[in-house]
C-alpha positions, 0 to 999 in steps of 0.5 A: 494537532494539524494546523489549519493550513495543514487541514486545508492541504489534506482536504485539497489532497483528498479532493484532487485524488477523487477528481483524478479517479473520476476522470479515469472512469473509476467508481468510488466505493465504501465498504465496512470498516468492521468485519467478522473475519479478515484475510489471513496475513501472518505479518499483520496484527489486527485490532479486535472490535468485539468478536469482529475486527477493524479492517487492516485493509479494504482489500477483501471487500473490494475484490469481492466487488470486482467479482460482482461486476465492478471493473475499476474501483477506488476507496479512501478509508481508515485502516487499523493495525495493532502494534504499528507505531513509529515516525511513519506508522500509526495504528490508525491511518488513512489508505487509498486503494484502487483495483482494476479488472484486466490489469497488471502491476505494470498498469498500477505503476503507470497509475501511480505516476499519473496520479502523483503528477495530477495531484501536484499539478492541481495543488500547485495551481492553488496559491495557498499551497504552491510555496509549501509544495515547491519547498518540499521534496517535490520541488527538488525531486525529478518527477517529470522524467523517467521514474526508476525501477529496480528489482528486489534482487538488484537492490540486495546485490547493490546495498544488502550485506547478504543475498535475498535467499540468505535474508529469507532463510535467516528471517532477515528479509524485512530487516535488510529492506528497512535498514539497508535498502529502503533509505536509499530508494527514491532519493532523487527520483521516485523508485519502484522496487519490484519483483518480490520473492515468492515467499513475500507474495501473500496475495500476489500473482507469481511471475509466469516467466519466473515462479521464484518472484511475484508481480509485486512492487512498492513505490518509494519517494525520499526513502518513504514507502508510499504504496504496495501493489501487485497483479492479483492471484485469482486462483482460489485453490492456490490462495487457499493453500497460502491462507492455510500456511498463514493461519498456521503461522498466526496460530504459532505467533499469536493467540488469535483465532481466524477462519478461512474466508470462504466467501472471499475464495468463492468470489475470487474464482470469478475474477480472471485477471486483476491488479490492486494497490494500497497507497498511504495518504498520510505518508504522501502528506508527510512528503508534501508538508516536509514533516519528519513524523506521521503525527504531524499530518493527521488532525489528531495524533495520539499525543493530542489526547494526553 
C-alpha cells in the first residue's frame, strides 16, 4: 500500500500534469473504460467485461474525438491488459495519453521533454517533495541539456547480438529490445529510441523517406520505458489491411473473437495529420520515488488484497 507521502506525491504529479496541458491549450477528456470492441492488436491481450472489454488504451475513442473536431486533447485514465505482471507491469495501470492534430512524432518528443521539465520544476518547489526528487534519478541525471536520440537500427548495431532483420525473422525483436537494449537506454540522459521497423508499426505512419520504418518512438529513463508515441496512420484503407492481419494473428494465438472497428475506420478517414502518445504514469512515479517495483507506487497493489 502506498504511504501517505507517496499518495501526496502521486496526487501532486497528476495535478501538475493537468496544469501543464491546460497551459498548452489541451482539452481534458474522459472516455468509456468498458467498450464493445477494441482496436485489433495481436501483442496485447484484453480483459473481458461481460461481452465487452476493459480498455487497453483510450486511443480508439480519443482518435474519434479528433475526427469530431478536437485539436489537442489529453486524458489520465486506468487501462487494463491481461497477463502483464512483473516489476514494471500490472494488469491495471494508469495511463496518460495525448493527441495533436497536425502533429508528428517530433512534436511529441518535444512535448515529453517540456512535460517532464515542467513537472519536476513544479514538484521541486514543494518542500515536502524536494528532497525525495533530488535523491532520485532526476537529481543526478542530465535533463536540462540535449536529450539523446538513437534509432532502433543504431541500437541493434551497438548492443544487439543480431541485426534488426534477423530479430524480426526469428521473432526475437521484443526479446532483444527488452534484454539487450532497454537496460542501456536513458542511463545518464533521457533517451528516445525511434524509427521502429515497419513490422512494428501497428497504428503508426510509415516514414515517407523510408517505408521500411515507422515514425514511432519510445522514451526511456534509467532503463525504464515511459512512453510510446507515433505519427498516426490516417489512411483508413491501409489501417484496415493492418487490422485484417492482426485479426488473423489473434485468431491463431487466442480463442477471442474480435470484430473490425468500422466506426473507428470511418472516423479515421476524417483526420488528415495527427500524432498521439501513451505515457505510463505509474512508471514515472517509480522514478520519482526511486522504487524497484510498480507495486510500490500505487495505492493498492495485488498483494494488498491477500
